[in-house]
PLY file of the C-alpha trace (Angstrom):
ply
format ascii 1.0
element vertex 95
property float x
property float y
property float z
element edge 94
property int vertex1
property int vertex2
end_header
-25.56 233.21 87.44
-29.04 234.60 87.73
-31.10 236.68 85.36
-33.50 239.32 86.56
-37.02 240.09 85.42
-35.75 243.47 84.26
-33.16 241.79 82.00
-35.83 239.50 80.53
-38.11 242.49 79.91
-35.19 244.38 78.32
-34.42 241.51 75.91
-38.14 241.07 75.15
-38.32 244.78 74.36
-35.30 244.55 72.05
-36.95 241.61 70.27
-40.26 243.51 70.07
-42.02 240.80 72.09
-45.16 241.69 73.99
-45.04 239.52 77.12
-47.46 239.43 80.02
-46.30 239.20 83.66
-46.81 235.43 83.76
-44.65 234.89 80.66
-41.93 237.14 82.07
-41.89 235.11 85.31
-41.76 231.84 83.35
-38.93 233.02 81.08
-36.98 234.44 84.02
-37.14 231.06 85.77
-36.31 229.04 82.63
-33.46 231.27 81.52
-32.10 231.25 85.07
-32.00 227.43 85.00
-30.25 227.46 81.61
-27.65 229.93 82.87
-27.06 227.81 86.00
-26.39 224.80 83.77
-24.02 226.80 81.57
-22.22 227.94 84.72
-21.83 224.27 85.70
-20.29 223.57 82.29
-17.92 226.52 82.71
-16.47 224.84 85.83
-15.45 221.70 83.88
-11.68 221.41 83.43
-11.04 221.51 79.68
-7.28 222.06 79.89
-5.61 220.24 77.01
-8.89 219.33 75.31
-8.98 220.34 71.67
-12.09 222.18 70.45
-14.65 219.95 68.79
-16.43 221.53 65.86
-18.30 218.40 64.81
-19.37 215.36 66.79
-18.17 213.06 64.03
-15.21 213.25 61.68
-16.05 214.85 58.36
-14.44 214.26 55.02
-14.67 216.26 51.85
-17.64 215.01 49.84
-16.76 216.83 46.63
-16.38 214.85 43.44
-14.02 215.39 40.59
-15.21 217.80 37.91
-15.73 215.68 34.84
-16.85 217.27 31.61
-19.78 215.45 30.06
-21.83 215.94 26.94
-24.85 218.14 27.43
-28.35 217.37 26.29
-29.45 218.52 22.89
-31.69 221.61 23.10
-34.50 219.94 21.15
-34.31 216.88 23.39
-34.72 219.01 26.52
-37.49 221.13 25.06
-39.24 217.94 23.99
-40.19 217.39 27.65
-41.57 220.91 28.12
-45.33 221.24 28.46
-45.10 224.60 26.65
-42.32 226.06 24.51
-41.85 228.89 22.07
-38.92 229.97 19.88
-36.51 227.53 21.58
-37.41 228.56 25.14
-39.58 227.23 27.95
-42.86 229.04 28.64
-43.43 229.39 32.37
-46.15 231.05 34.45
-45.66 234.72 35.25
-44.56 235.13 38.88
-44.19 238.92 39.14
-47.28 241.06 38.95
0 1
1 2
2 3
3 4
4 5
5 6
6 7
7 8
8 9
9 10
10 11
11 12
12 13
13 14
14 15
15 16
16 17
17 18
18 19
19 20
20 21
21 22
22 23
23 24
24 25
25 26
26 27
27 28
28 29
29 30
30 31
31 32
32 33
33 34
34 35
35 36
36 37
37 38
38 39
39 40
40 41
41 42
42 43
43 44
44 45
45 46
46 47
47 48
48 49
49 50
50 51
51 52
52 53
53 54
54 55
55 56
56 57
57 58
58 59
59 60
60 61
61 62
62 63
63 64
64 65
65 66
66 67
67 68
68 69
69 70
70 71
71 72
72 73
73 74
74 75
75 76
76 77
77 78
78 79
79 80
80 81
81 82
82 83
83 84
84 85
85 86
86 87
87 88
88 89
89 90
90 91
91 92
92 93
93 94
């Protein structure tokens, strides 16, 4: 499968990329090589091969939900550099 310069220019236009003639030639060649490789992969017999979504087996990494005691408000605020009326004082981020 080949790709033409016109197709590369069309995709570049859709992506709002400003490409010079040299870049278009380079991308046409490189994308052509990639598509040739993909075409080679398409010829591989995969009959009876199950799809592989991950290269390694995955297991669920979730832990059990265990209720624990929370920290006391005063204990948490004790670590705050600035506090007022039971709340943290943080820098303003919206102007």
